[in-house]
N, C-alpha and C positions, 0 to 999 in steps of 0.2 A: 500472618496473623492479621492483617489489615482486612481481607475479606470476610473472615470470621467475626471481627468486630464490627464491621458494617452491618452484617446480617442479624448479629444480635441487638444491634441500636435500632434497627428498623423493626425488629419485633418488638421492642419496648415502647417505641414511639407509635406504632399503628394504633393502639387504643385512642391516644390524644388525637392523631390526625382524624380518625372516624367520629370523633366526639361532635364536630362541627357539621355533620352529614347525617341528620336524622332519617331513618327509615320509617316507612309507613307502620301503623300501628299493628296490623296483622302479621306483618313479617316478623317484628320484634316479638310479638306475643307468642309465636311460635318457638322462637329460639330460646327464651328463657327456660320452659320446661325441658328442653331438649338438653340444655348445658346440664341441668340438674340430673337428667339420666346419665350423661357421660361421667359426671362426678361419682355417680353411684357405681357404675361399671368399673370405674378406677379404684374402687375402696371395697371390693368384695372379700371377705375373710378366707381367701383360698391359697395364699402364698406360704402360710406358716407350716412348718412341719415338726410333728413331735419327735424328742429323743427317744432312741432305743429301737429296736427291732419291730417289737409287737407293742403298742401303746396307743391309748386313746387320750385325747387332751381336747380342752374347749379354748376358744379363743373370743374376745369381744372387741369390736371396732366402734370408735366413737370419735366423731368429728364436727366440722362446721364449715358452711359454705356461704359464701357472700357474692351475689352476683349482681351487676349493676349495667343499666343501659340508660343514661342519663339519670332522671329520678325514678325510673322503674326498676325494682328489684324483686329477686327471689332468694332468699336466705333462711337459714334455720339449722338444726341439728342432723346428724347422721347417725343412725344406730345400726349394728349388724352383730350377729352371734353365729357361730360356727362349732362344729363337732367334728374333728378329724380322727381317723383311724389308720396307723401305719401298718402295712403288711411288707416287710422288707423294704424295697426300694420304692414301693407303691404307697400312695396316701390317698384316701377317700374322705371327701368333706361334705357334709350337709349344712346348709346356712340358711338363714331368715334375716330380712332387713326391713327397716322402716325409718323413713325420712319425713317428719312432719314439718314441711317448708311454708313460709309465709310469703305471699305476693303483696307488695306495696307500691305506692306511687306518690309524688307531690303534683305540682302543676306543670306542666310542659307541653311545648308545641311540637307537632309532628303531622305529617299527611294522613289524612282520614281515607283509607282505601279498604275494601273488602273483595275476597275472591271466593266467598263461600255462598253467594247467593246473587241473583239477578234483580233488577227493578228498583234499587235504591234511587230515590227522585233528588239525588244529588249529582252534580258533574264531578266525578270522582278520576284521579285523587284531588283532594281539597284540604287547604291548610285548617287545622283544628287545634283546640286546645283540650287536653285530656287531663282528668283528675278523679280522685275518689276510689283508686284501685285499693282494696282491703280484703284479699282472698287467701286461699290456702292451696297447696299442691302436695298433697299426700303421695309419696312413693313407697310401695311396699312390695314385697315379692318372696320366694323361697327359690332354692336351687340347690344343685348338686355338682361337684368337680371331682375329677381324678388327676393325680399328678404322679409323675415317674421321674426319680433321679437317676441320671446316667451319667457316664463319661464319654465324650465324643472328641475326636482326635483334634478337630479345629475347633472346638468349642470349649473343651476342658470340661469342668464339672457343671453341667447343667440339669435344669429340670423343667421339662414340658409339662403342660397343664391343659385339660379342656373340660367343658362342663355346659350346663343348660340351667336356665333360670326361667321361672315365669314372674311377670312384673304387672302391676297395675298402678297408673298414675292418674290420681283424681284431681281434677281441677274443679275448685268450688269458689263462688262469688268472684270468678276472674272477669271482672267487668269494670268499664271505666264510664264516667259521665263525659260527653264531649260537647264542645260549641263549636260550630263553623266559623272561622275568621275571615274567610275571603269570598269574593264572588256573589253571584245573585242570592245564594242561600245563606249569606252570613247572618250570624245571630241564631241560627236554627240550632237545636240541641236535642239530645237524647242520650241513649247508652248503646255500648257495643260490648258484647261479652262473649267468652269463650269457654263456658262450663261443660265439662265432658268427663269420661272415663276413657282411657286408652290402656288395652291390655296388649302385651307382647310375649311371645315365646322368643328368648335371647339365647342362642348358642356363643359360645366364647371360647377362646383359647389363648395360649400364652406361652412364653419363653422366659425362664430366669437364671441367674448365675449366681447361686448363693456361695458367700465365703464367710467362714466361722472363725473367730480368734478365741482368746480366753475370756474376755469381757464384752467384746463388741462383735456383732455380726452386720454383713452388708449383703444386699440383694438387688442389683439392677434387673428390672423385669420389663417386658413388652407384652401388651395384651390387645386382643381384637375382639369386639362384640358387636353383633349384628341383630338388632330387634327386628321381628317378624311378627305379623305382616307390617308394612308402612302404611300409614293411615293418612287420611285427609284430616285438617283440623275442622272441628265444628265451631259454628259461630252464629250469632243473633245480634241483629241491629235494629233499634227503634228511632223513631224521631216524629216529627209532626205529621200524624195521619198514616203512618205506616209501621209494620211490626214484621220483619222478615228474618228467616233463620234458614240455615243450610249446611252443606259440607263441601270442602274443597274437593273431595272425591267425585261428586257429583259432576264436577267439571274436569275431571282428568287429572287432577292434581293430588298426589299422596306424599306430602313432604316430611310428615311427623314420623319420627322413628328413625333417626340417622345412624348409620354404622359408626362405631366408636373405636377409636386407636389412642391407647394411653401408655405412656413410658414412666415407670415408677424406679424409685430407687430407696429401698428399705434400709433404715439405720435401727439397729437392734442394741439396747443394753441389756446384756444377757443376764446379770443379777437380778434385774426386775422383770425379765421376759417382756420388755415394753419397746415397741417399734414405732419410729415415726417415718412416714413415707415423704421424704424430702424431695423425691423426682416428681411426683404428682403436684406437689405445691408449686414447683417451678412450671412443669409443661402444661398444666391446666391453666395457668395464670398467662403463659405466652401464647398457647396454641388456641384455646377457645374463642378469643375475640378474631382470630383470623377465620376459623372454620365456621362460627356462627356470627356473620356481619351483623353489625348494628349493636354488640354487646361492647361495653367498654372495660369492664373488669371483671375477673371470675377468680375468687380466692377460695382455695380448698385446703384445709388443714386437718390432718387425721392421725390417730394413735391407735395401735392394736396392742392389746394385752392378752398374752397367753398365760391365763391366769389359774388354771388348774389342771390336774391331769390324773389319769386313773391307770394303774398297772394292770 
C-alpha cells in the first residue's frame, strides 16, 4: 500500500508545489477555459437510463465549478437537460447545455509573454503585475448520444455510449490591465485580452458498469471526448504607442481544445431519482492541475435529477 499512498500524496501536494511557480499570463489564460470545457464533458446527461423496455424520460443536471490559478478564477453554474428514449437494450439521448461562467482576478505578478503576435516593443517574457479581470465565459451546445446495455464475460453488466455534440465557448471582457515591473520598460502599462468565440464538433465515447439495488444505484464510468478542430488562441495587447492582435495559429500553434478523459462514479438515491457524481468531484480535482499546468484547484460538484417520465 505504500506506493499507492505515495502516489496519492504526490497528487494532493502537486497544486501546492506549483503555486510558487507562476506561469506566463497567456499560458494560464488558455488553460482556464479549457478546464471548464473538460468539466462540461464530464457532466453531460448521457449516463442515465429510463426504467422499462419502451419509455421516454427527461433529466436535468445542475452543478457548480470553481477553478483557481493564484487569484485568477473561472467559476459559475452548469446546467444541462436531456431527453432519453429506451428501445430494449438501446437508449437514445438528445441534450442541451449552458454554463454561464465568470472570469475574475485580484492583483498578482506573472511573466508577461505573448505568442499570438510579433512586434511587441518589450523584451519578453518580463515580470508584470496583472489586475482588473472581470469577464465571462459562456459555454453552450447541443448533442446526441446512443447507449447500449450488454453483458460481456470479462466486464459483466456494462453499457457503452457514443455521441457527438456541437459546442461554442464565448470569451467576453477576458482582459487584464498590466504594468511592467522590471527591465528598461518598467512602469509601462496597457492591456492584454483574449476575447473570442471558439466552436467545436466533439465526438465522445465511454463505458459504464451500472449496479442497481433497492434504494441505491452505483455506476462507475469512463469517458473520452475529442474537440475538433483544435484552434489557436486569439489575443490582443496594447501599450505605449502600440496596439497588436493576432492568433497563435498564424505562428503554427493550435493548443486550444484539448482531448478530455474523465472518470466518474454516480451514486443514485432511487426514491428521489437523484444522482451525485462522486467520481468526477474527486478526479477533476486531482487530475486537472496535472493536465493543465498552472492551475491550482479545480472543484466540480454536480447532481442529476431524472425528474419525469412518459410511458
